[in-house]
C-alpha positions, 0 to 999 in steps of 0.5 A: 478525473479527480477521485470522489472524496470517499472513493477507495483508492488504489491499495498497496502492500504492508511489507515486502514479501518474497516467494519462489516458483519453478517451471521446467527447472527454471526458478522464478524468485519474486519479490514484492515491496512497498515503495514511496517513489521511483527512486525507492523502487530503483533501489529495491531493484538494485538490491535484488540484482546485487543479492542474486548477481548470478541470475540471468534475468531480473524482470521488473514492474512498478506502479507509483502514486495515489492514482498509479500514474507512474508505471514502468516495466522491464523485460531485462533480456527476456523476449519483448512483452513476455516478462515486464508487461505481464508483471505490470498487468498483475499489479494493475489488475490487483489495483496496487500502487506504490509497489515494485515487483522483481522476478529473478529467473535462474534458467533451468535449461529448457526454453519456455516459449513466449506463452510459457514465459508470460504464464511463468512471470505472471504466476510468480507475481500473482503468488507474491501479491497473494502472499502480501498483506494488502493495505487499502487507502482512502481519502480522509480528513484529519481531525484534532481534539484538544482536551485537558490532560485529566480527560485524555484517558477517557477521550482516547478510549472513547475515540478508539471505540468510535474509530473502530465502529466508523472506519476511522484511523487513530493517530498518536496523541500529542501531549503539550499544554493540552492533550491533542488527540488525532484521527482520520475520518471519512467525510461522511462521518465528520458530522456524526463525530461532532455530534457524538463528541458533543454528547459525550462531553456535554458540548465542552469538546469540539473537533477541529478539522484539518487537511484531507489526505490519503490514509492507509486503512488497516 
């Protein structure tokens, strides 16, 4: 089923985070990273394996795609269902996508049992997620506003204030023959932007609507 135009999508994380927990002398090093593809996630996993080459297990889970359509996990030698699946469950319950979590385990000499492993891996992933900066995503429409250079400063300030008030996201202006100001706007706010822009410029400036796209909302 397609996502309704203004519905909030799955979120992601802004930057990689690493955390560590200890359970009965076993160390669990969790690394959560944003990714844009399965290949990028695979690269993150390989890097963690290289960095902690002497660890016994590197258990993983990843979710990729705007709707989280691609999901994979690995127990990496732990008993089936005790590591990869719990890690993936954390990502899904937190409504995250375009993210990979790797939990590296240094065995402490005490067996944890299936229940203990599930709790330990879930807890390690949950701590990493809690430590990350969450980035929400929405469908928005890209809007362009072309203005003379002499008006650019005033319109940039106006649109920045408008975006902050209406949940829009300002892009980087492009300067050529005219200044082209860009922002991503929720569908429900498009008509209001047109009205406010017309009021601020005496009807001299119009917004051009472009593609609908997935936007990270700070």
